[in-house]
N, C-alpha and C positions, 0 to 999 in steps of 0.2 A: 504494500500500500504506500500511499504518499501522504505527507502531512498537509492538512487543509486547515484554514482558519474559518471559524464560524461564530456567529452571535446567537445567543439563546436568551429568551425572555418570555414574559407573560405568565399566564395562569399555570399553576403546577398541579392542580387537581386532575384526577383521571378522566373527568368528564369534559375537560377543555380540549376541543379538537385541535390537533397539531397542524401547523402550516409550515411548509418549506419553501423558501424564496430563492430563486435563481436569477442572478443579475444579468445585465446585457453586456455586449462586446466592449472590451476595454475598461470595464468597470470592476466593482467588487461588491461585497455584501453591504458596504456603506451606502450603496445606491438606494437601499430600502429604509434608510434612516427616518424619513418622513412618514413612512407607512407603518413602521415597526410598532410605535406606541399605540396607534389606533387598533391594529390587529391584536396586540398583546392584551387589550382590555378583556377579550373573550376567548382567546386562543393561546396555545403554547406555540411560540414563533421561533423558527430557526432560519438563519440566512447564511449561506456558505459563500466563500470565495471559491469559485470553480477552479480546478487545477489549471495552472498556467496563468492565473490572474490574481490580482490583489496580493495578499500576504500568504497565499498557498504556494506549495512547491511548484517549480517550473521545470519539470524534467524534460529531457529530449524525447518527446513522443510525437506521433502524428495525431494531433488533436482533432476530434470530430464530435458530432452530436452523441455518438455512442459512448465515447469516453466520459463525457459529462453526464449522460443518462445513467451510466453505470455508477458514477459517483453519487448522483441523487438517489438512486435505488439503494446502494450500499449504506449511505448515510442514514436514510430513513429506516432501513432494516436494523442497523447496528446502534444508532443513537436515539431513534424515536420509538421504534418497535411496535407500531400499530398503523392502521390505515391513515394516510396523510394527504391533506390538500397540498398541491404543488402549484406555485405561481411563478411565472417567468416573464422576463422582459427582453425583447430583442434576441440576443444570442441565447438567453435563458429559455426560449420557446422550443427549439429543436430538442434539447435534452429533456425538457418537460415531456414531450411526446414519446421519446424513447423510453424514459423511465415509466411513463404511464402504461405503456404496453407491457412492460415487465411487471408492474404492480398487479395488473389484471391477471397475469399468468400465475403469479405466485402468492398473492394475498399476504402482505407483509405482516409478520408477527414475530415477537421476541419469545424465545424459550428459556 
């Protein structure tokens, strides 16, 4: 795996629906700063720096929607552990769709 930076906040109770935010091209999780507080009122909110951006690692890889989709999927599976709403902007949209297909196939859950 690779090191990624993420922000986490909002409600901590089990009934608060989780939201994972994926930023746009050339940006970072900081892009969601204005939305974070509003979403955090009723949700558990996570915003990641996609690999290759922001403060996350920048390994020599062929970056694609599938790399970022896998990151979103793995993050939700390992860090959130339950079905998750995913929001993306610009570059965040293709991995959103790649991750969404994976979520439907495997039903995210933590054991």
